[in-house]
N, C-alpha and C positions, 0 to 999 in steps of 0.2 A: 526164518527170514534173515537174510543178510542185510543189516541196516544200511550198509554203504551202497547197496544196489537199489534202495528204496528212495523214491523222490518225496521228501517230506512236505507235508502241507498240501498234498494233492491226493485225489482219489485214484484216477487212472495212472498207470505206470508205463503207458505206451501210447503211441499214435498208431491206431489201426489204419489200414488202407481206406482211402475214400473210394467208394464204388463208382464214382463218376470220373475218377482221374486214373491215368495210367501209371503215375509215379507218386510216391509219398515218402515222407521223412520218418525214419524209424529211430527210436532212442536205443543206443547201444550201452547197456548198463556196465558191461565190462570196460568199455572205454571211459565211462564216467569215473569208475573206480580207479583206473590208471591215472587219469588226470588229477584226481584228488591226492593220490600218492605223490605226484610230481608238483603239487602245490598250485595247480592250474584249475580254472573254473571252466568246465566244458558246457555246462547248462546252467544259466543264471536263474532259471525257474521264475522269471518275472511275469506278471500279468500285463498284457498290452491292450490298450483301449483304442479301438478303431472306429471312427465315425462313418456311418453309412446314411444314405438318403433315400429311404423307402418312399414310394408314392402313396401307399395306403398303410394304415396301422391296425385296423380292426379286421379280424379274420372270422369268417363263418365256420363254425365247427360242425362237421358233417357226421362225426362218429356217433352211433346210437348208444355207445357205452359211456359217454361223457356227459355229465349233467350240466352242460352249458351250451348256449347257442352261439355266442360271439366272445372272442377273447382278443387281448392285445398284449404285446410284450415290448416294453421300452428297450430291452437289451436282448441280444442274441448270444448264446453261450452263457455259462454261469460259473463264476469263480467259487461257488460253494463246493463244487467238486463231488457231489453225491455220486457214489460209484454206480448205483443202480438206475440213474436218471434216464427216463425214456426220451427226454428231449435231446440227448446227445446226438442221435442220428440226424437231426435237422441241421446240424452244423455242416454236414456234408454238402448240403445245397448251396452253401456259401464258399465251397472250395476247400474246406478245412477237414481235419480229422475229428471223429467223435470222441477220441481219447483226450490226450493232454491239451490239444488245441481248443477243445470245448471249454476248458477251464482257464486257459491262459490267453486266448484271443477273444476278447469280448467286444462285440459289435454294439455301438452306442447310437441310438436313434434320437438325436437331439431335437428333431422336428416332430416328435411324437405328439406333443401337446397341440401344436398347430394343426396337424392332420386330424386329430381327434375333434377339435373344435369345428373344423370344416365339415366333418361328417355329421356332428350333432345339430348343425344349423340347416342341414338339407331338409327340404320339405318331404323328400322321399324316404327319409329315415324313420322307421317305425320303432318306437321305444321298446327295447328289450334289455335286460341286464347285460353289461359287458364285464368280463372277468379279466382283471389284471393278473398276469402270470399264468395264463393257460399253458405256456410252454416253459419259460425260464423265470426265475424269481425276480420280481420287480424291486425287491429290497435287498438284492445282493450287494456286496461291497461297493460296486461302482456307483450306487445311488448316493452314497455319502459324498461323492464328488460332483455328480451331475444334477441331482435333484429333479430328474425327469418325472419320476413317479409322483412326487409332490405337485409338480406343475400340472400333471394330468388330473389329479384329484381336485385341484382348483378349477379346472375346466368342468369336471363332473358337477361340482357344487354350483358353479355359475349357471349351468343349464339344467340344474335339478334332475340329473340323469342317474339312474340306479347303477351301482358298481359293486362288484365283489372282488375280494383280494385273496390270493393264495400265497402264503409266505412261510418261511422257517427262520426269519430274521427279526430280532427284537427292534431293529431300526424302524419298524412301523410305528413304534410309540413316539418317535420324533414328530409324526404328523397327527398326533392325537387331537389337536385343535380342529383340523379339517374333518377328521372322522366323526367327531362329536357334532359338528355342524351338519354333516351329511345325515347323521343318524336322527337328527331332529325331524326330518321328513321321511324317515324310513328308507334311505337311499343307499345304505351300506351293510355289507355282511363280510366277515373276515373268517378265512379258513387258515388255521395255524397247523403246520405239519410237525408232528412230534412222533418219532419212530422208536424211541427208547427212553427209559428212565435213567439209564446209566451213561455217564459222561465218556467212559472208555469206549462203549459201543458207538456213541456219536462221533468220537474223534476219528475212528477208522472208517466209518460208513460215510460221514459227511464232514470232511476235514475243516472246511472254512465257514461253516454255519454258526449261528448263535448257539451258545451252550444250552443244555437242557434246562438249567435253572433260569436262564434268561427267557426261554420260550414259555416255561411255566408262568413266569412273572407276567409275560405278555398276555397270556390267556386271562390271568387274574385282573390286570389293570384294565384291559378292554371290557371285560365283563362288569367290573365295578362301575364303569362309565356307561353302562347300558348298551354297549355295542355288541350285537349278536355274534357269537363265536362258535364255529364248528371246528372240531379238531380232527385232522387227517392222520389216522394211524396207518400211514402208508409210505412205502409198501411193507406188508408183512412178509418177512423172509424166514422160511422154515429153519429152525435150529439156531437162528440168530436173534430174532426178536419176537418170534411167535408165542413164546411163553409169557410175554409181558402184556398181553391184551387186557386182561381183567384189572391188574393193578394200575395200568395206565388210564383205563377208562374211569376207574374210581377216582383217581387223582384229578383228572381234568374236569370231571363233573363237580368235584368239591371246589374247584377254582372258578366255576361259573359257566363252563362250556354248556351249550344248549344241545349239542348233538355230536356224534362221532361218525366217521366214515372210514372205509379201508379199501385197499386193493391188495391182491397177492402179487408178489414180484414177478415180472416177466422180462426176459432179457432179449428183446427184439433187436434185429439188425446187428450192428457192430457191438452192441452192449454185451452180448454173450461172450465174445472173445475178451473184452475189456474186464468184465467181472471175473471170468475164469482166471485170467492172468493175475488179477489183484488178489483173489481169495487164496490162490496157491502160494502167494508171497506172505500174506498177512495171517492166514489161518491154515497152514499146510496140514495140520493134524485132522481137521474136520472138513477140508475143502470138498473132497469127493462126496461125503455124506450130504452136505448142503446142496451141491449141484444135482445130485440124484433126487433129492427131495423136491427141488424146484422142477425138475423134469417130470416128476410124478404128478405135479399139479397141472401140467400142460401137455398131456398126451405123449409123454416121452421125449419132449424137446424143450430146450431153453427158450426158444423163440415161438411165441404164440400170438398170432394175429387174428384169431377167430372172434368175430363179434359175438357177444353173448357169453363167452367163456373166458376170454383172455384176461379180464380184470378180476374175476372171482375164482377161476381155476376149476379143476375137476379132480376126482379121485378122493381117497380117504383123507389125506393130509389137508387138502383144500376144504373138504367137508367139515373137518374138525375146526379149522380156522374160522370158517363162516358161521358155524354153530356157536363158537365161543363169542364172536362179535354179537350175534343175536342175543346171547345170554347177557352180555355186558350192557346192551341197550335196555333190556328189560330190567336189569338190576339197578342201573345207575342213571338212567335217563327217562324214567317214567314221568309222564306229564311235562316233558320238555320237548321243544321243537324249535327249529329255526323259522323266523317269520319270513313271509314273502316280501320281496323288495317292491317298493312303490314305483309303479310305472305311469302314474296318472299326472304327474306334475310337468314332465318335460315339454309337452306340447305348448304349455303356457310360457315357457322360457326360451323358446327356440331362437329368439333374437337377442338373447343374453340378459334380458330383464323381463319382469312380469308383464305380459301383454295386457293392455287396457281393453275393457269390454264396454 
């Protein structure tokens, strides 16, 4: 890898074409290197926050492969920069690229708490758990500045509505006070994503996420406070983190996690090109091996959209991964399980306070 041609602190190294647009902006790494020699800055690599004004905030999830019915995302795009992220493709709907734009152009939905409250007050709303971060991480760096996720948790608490969170950022511990209050009524579950034990792996797979040590600490602190934690060992990438399943499962179980879940990486849409470009720069000696093994899990292609197989894969490598996960559950999670969220209280609090009978 030529370090001068590598954009530090980012996962994607390019802007792939947006399938909805005729033109797009491409990063010219040779030009970046030339500018560096001349003492000029051609690409400032800064993150831009852009406010948007959606009319709704909660989305119904139709996929039979996803264990959620409704999700909401305070931010679109994600500065974490995880190279494998399936959400990258959704940035194209906003007119941007799934590559660097996804990491550097973050759309901020400041009206999310108000939209959520409007929904929870509706008589027509039937109480089902809502997942924060079904698409992009609600505790990504932008949350340090905007506090949108915290404001949404305050709304969930006010209306006693069940909520689950998916994150790979230790910033969630800032809101421990709200999580503890929600947990008193069985209204919260947290899913912490941990893809490796090794900081070196984390840095090149997920450049702007919390460190592995911080994420392990997050599992421990949440569990010590009685908040149910599931750890997402996802995605499993053959020959990158597939050998870590058992030691990771053992560690997070010891820290108090109640369950683990996984997916096998799939590089749908533009992500196949982004991942291929990235791995040939970061791991040129094993790039072809990893790409071929991913293909072997998805019928010979990097892009797998088939319901029922896309998350678990097929073939010998996928079978080995899935069997190892099953072994990890039997070995480290016997007599452990995530509790069901409480959906019985919300109707009593639809006007923002306990209804009088």
